[in-house]
C-alpha positions in Angstrom: 110.8 91.8 107.4 113.7 94.2 107.1 113.0 97.9 107.6 115.5 100.4 108.8 115.2 104.0 109.7 118.1 106.4 109.2 117.2 109.6 110.9 118.3 113.1 109.9 117.9 116.4 111.6 115.2 118.4 109.9 115.4 122.0 109.0 112.1 123.4 110.3 110.5 120.0 110.8 110.5 117.8 113.9 109.6 114.1 113.7 108.0 112.5 116.7 110.9 110.0 117.0 113.5 112.8 117.4 114.1 114.1 120.9 113.5 117.8 121.6 117.2 118.6 122.1 117.8 117.5 118.5 114.9 119.6 117.2 115.4 122.8 119.1 112.6 125.3 119.2 110.2 124.8 116.4 107.8 127.4 115.1 104.6 125.5 114.0 104.1 127.9 111.2 107.5 127.0 109.8 106.9 123.2 109.7 107.2 121.7 106.3 104.6 119.6 104.5 105.7 115.9 104.6 106.2 114.0 101.4 106.8 110.2 101.2 108.6 109.0 98.1 109.2 105.3 97.4 111.9 104.3 95.0 113.7 107.5 95.9 117.2 106.3 95.7 117.5 106.1 91.9 115.9 106.9 88.6 113.2 109.5 88.5 112.6 109.0 92.2 115.7 110.9 93.3 114.7 113.8 91.0 111.2 113.8 92.4 112.7 113.9 95.9 115.0 116.7 95.0 112.2 118.7 93.5 110.0 118.3 96.5 112.9 119.3 98.8 113.5 122.4 96.8 109.7 123.1 97.0 110.1 123.2 100.8 108.8 119.7 101.7 110.3 117.4 104.4 111.0 114.4 102.2 111.0 110.8 103.5 113.2 108.9 101.1 112.4 105.2 100.8 114.7 102.7 99.1 116.1 99.2 99.3 119.8 99.9 99.6 121.4 101.8 102.4 124.5 102.8 100.5 122.5 104.2 97.6 120.1 105.9 100.0 122.9 107.7 101.8 124.4 108.7 98.5 121.1 110.2 97.3 120.6 112.0 100.5 124.0 113.5 100.3 123.4 114.5 96.7 120.1 116.2 97.5 121.7 118.0 100.4 124.4 119.3 98.0 121.8 120.4 95.5 119.5 121.9 98.1 121.4 122.9 101.2 118.2 123.7 103.1 116.6 120.3 102.3 114.9 118.5 105.2 115.0 114.7 104.8 114.8 111.3 106.5 115.8 108.0 105.0 113.9 104.7 105.4 115.4 101.4 104.0 112.8 98.8 103.1 112.3 96.1 100.4 108.8 97.1 99.1 108.5 93.9 97.1 107.7 92.4 100.4 104.3 93.1 101.9 105.5 92.5 105.4 108.3 95.0 105.0 105.8 97.5 103.4 103.5 97.1 106.5 106.5 97.6 108.8 107.5 100.7 106.8 104.0 102.1 107.2 104.2 101.5 110.9 107.5 103.4 111.1 106.1 106.3 109.1 102.9 106.5 111.2 105.0 106.4 114.4 107.1 109.3 113.2 104.7 111.6 111.4 101.4 113.1 112.6 100.8 114.7 109.2 101.5 113.4 105.7 100.7 115.7 102.8 102.0 113.7 99.8 102.6 110.1 99.0 104.4 109.3 95.7 104.4 105.6 94.9 107.3 105.5 92.5 109.0 102.2 93.2 108.6 99.7 90.3 110.3 96.8 88.6 110.4 95.3 85.1 111.7 91.8 85.1 112.9 89.7 82.1 112.0 86.5 83.8 109.3 85.5 86.4 110.6 85.7 89.9 108.9 85.2 93.2 109.5 87.1 96.4 110.2 85.2 99.7 106.5 85.7 100.5 105.5 83.8 97.3 104.2 86.7 95.3 105.3 87.5 91.7 107.9 90.3 92.2 106.5 92.5 89.5 102.9 92.3 90.8 104.1 92.8 94.4 106.2 95.8 93.7 104.1 97.6 91.1 100.6 96.9 92.6 100.4 95.2 95.9 102.9 97.2 97.9 101.6 100.7 96.9 98.1 99.4 97.6 99.1 98.3 101.1 101.2 101.4 101.8 98.6 103.8 100.6 95.8 102.2 102.6 97.9 102.1 105.8 98.8 105.8 105.5 95.3 106.9 104.4 93.9 107.9 107.8 96.9 110.4 108.3 96.5 111.6 104.7 92.9 112.3 105.4 93.7 114.1 108.6 96.3 116.2 106.8 94.0 117.3 103.9 94.5 118.8 101.5 96.9 116.0 100.6 97.7 114.0 97.5 98.5 110.5 96.4 100.5 110.3 93.1 101.1 106.8 91.6 103.7 106.4 88.9 102.1 104.5 86.0 103.2 103.6 82.5 101.9 104.1 79.0 102.2 100.3 78.6 98.9 100.2 80.5 97.3 101.9 77.6 97.4 98.8 75.5 97.0 96.2 78.2 94.0 94.0 78.9 93.1 93.0 82.4 91.0 90.3 83.9 90.6 91.2 87.6 90.0 87.6 88.4 93.4 86.6 87.1 95.8 89.2 88.4 98.2 86.4 89.2 99.4 85.3 85.7 100.9 81.9 86.5 101.7 80.1 83.3 100.5 83.1 81.3 103.4 85.2 82.6 105.5 87.2 80.1 107.7 90.2 80.6 105.5 92.7 78.8 102.2 91.2 80.1 103.3 91.2 83.7 104.5 94.8 83.7 101.7 96.3 81.6 99.0 94.5 83.5 100.5 95.5 86.9 100.5 99.1 85.8 96.9 98.9 84.5 95.8 97.3 87.7 97.6 100.1 89.6 95.7 102.7 87.6 92.4 101.0 88.1 92.9 100.7 91.9 94.0 104.4 91.9 90.7 105.4 90.2 88.8 103.2 92.7 90.6 105.0 95.5 89.9 108.4 94.0 86.2 107.5 94.0 86.4 106.6 97.7 88.2 109.9 98.5 85.7 112.2 96.9 85.0 115.2 99.2 87.8 114.2 101.6 90.4 116.7 100.5 92.7 113.9 99.4 93.3 113.3 95.7 94.7 110.3 93.9 96.1 110.5 90.4 98.3 108.5 88.0 101.3 109.8 86.1 103.1 108.4 83.1 106.6 109.8 83.3 107.4 109.2 79.6 110.1 107.1 78.0 112.9 107.6 80.5 116.5 106.4 80.3 116.6 104.7 83.8 117.9 101.4 85.1 114.3 100.0 85.4 114.8 97.8 82.3 117.8 95.5 82.9 116.9 92.8 80.4 119.5 91.3 78.2 119.1 89.8 74.7 116.8 91.5 72.1 114.9 93.5 74.7 118.1 94.9 76.1 119.2 95.8 72.6 115.9 97.5 71.8 116.1 99.5 75.1 119.6 100.6 74.4 118.6 101.7 70.9 115.8 103.8 72.4 117.9 105.3 75.1 119.3 108.2 73.0 115.8 109.5 72.3 114.5 108.9 75.8 114.0 111.5 78.4 116.6 112.1 81.1 115.7 111.1 84.6 115.3 114.8 85.5 112.9 115.3 82.6 111.0 112.1 83.6 110.3 113.5 87.0 108.7 116.7 85.7 105.1 115.6 85.4 105.1 113.8 88.7 106.4 117.0 90.4 103.8 119.0 88.6 100.9 116.7 89.7 102.4 116.7 93.2 102.8 120.4 93.6 100.7 122.5 91.2 98.1 124.6 93.1 95.7 124.4 90.2 95.6 120.6 90.6 94.5 120.6 94.2 91.0 119.4 93.4 91.9 117.2 90.4 91.1 113.6 91.4 91.1 110.3 89.5 93.0 111.5 86.5 95.8 110.1 84.2 98.6 112.6 83.3 101.1 112.6 80.5 103.4 115.5 79.8 101.5 117.6 82.4 98.2 117.0 80.7 95.2 114.9 81.6 94.7 112.2 79.0 92.3 109.4 78.4 93.4 106.1 79.9 92.8 102.5 78.8 89.1 102.1 78.3 89.1 99.4 80.9 90.1 102.0 83.5 86.9 103.9 82.7 84.7 100.9 83.3 83.5 101.5 86.9 82.4 97.9 87.4 85.7 96.5 86.2 87.6 99.1 88.3 85.7 98.0 91.4 86.5 94.4 90.6 90.2 95.2 90.3 90.1 96.9 93.7 88.3 93.9 95.4 90.7 91.4 93.7 93.7 93.4 95.0 92.2 93.5 98.5 92.0 89.7 98.4 95.6 89.3 97.2 97.0 91.4 100.0 94.9 89.6 102.5 95.3 86.0 101.4 98.2 83.6 102.3 101.1 83.7 99.8 100.6 80.1 98.6 96.9 80.9 97.7 97.9 84.0 95.7 100.0 81.8 93.4 97.1 79.6 92.3 96.0 80.1 88.7 
């Protein structure tokens, strides 16, 4: 497990891990709402983080690479001089690192008002993590599931608060069997990604049901076709992606709906919805099947609880 904290002094926000001399005198009324953003060191994640910082949040940036994290923190500070930030370095494809990350966050923050699960991967070939999980499934589904559940007590205690999960329109056409989330020999690039995003949507809706009346909401956002580094495939797939790039949204544009769902006052009570271009849209019919949604939740619970070698069985 490798999790690192790089602390930064906060303008108007004092983390528990920072000594009083570093914080100075804090007016409680001036404390900022706390936002956690995974995948914050590139793509739409850095623009989501910037938008939240501009909106007055204390933003906890989470990424895998220290150099990129420091560069994004400096970039945000340049764009928003009054930004309040901290940087956490963790490989969220690893569940042990995700649990360690959650422990660090919980040790530092008594309140969390927003969690944006943005980190995601799209792989051209199957790859396993050091824990034995498929990397696409671990990053896109298992890690956000683990992180969200670990932070949920504080999110509940900080209500009104929000969980925003970054999905994909590829889920619209996917088909999911909750009993076979681990694809094994059935793995393909498109199937692995689209099913992981459909499973993320279904577990988000299951979470939303559990959160009813709590003051915490959980929603899914499709950012649009965005020209990011998410797709690194070569060959025909790479050629197709490069051909689409000129008509794709910029990273800044791709962050817009996620920021809207994270910040808009009129969405404070909207729970269990799927957003595209700032509008609620119908998801894959499987995500509306409450029995299937509950099975996806239970199957994901089992995957994050079982030993890695068991999760790889087909």
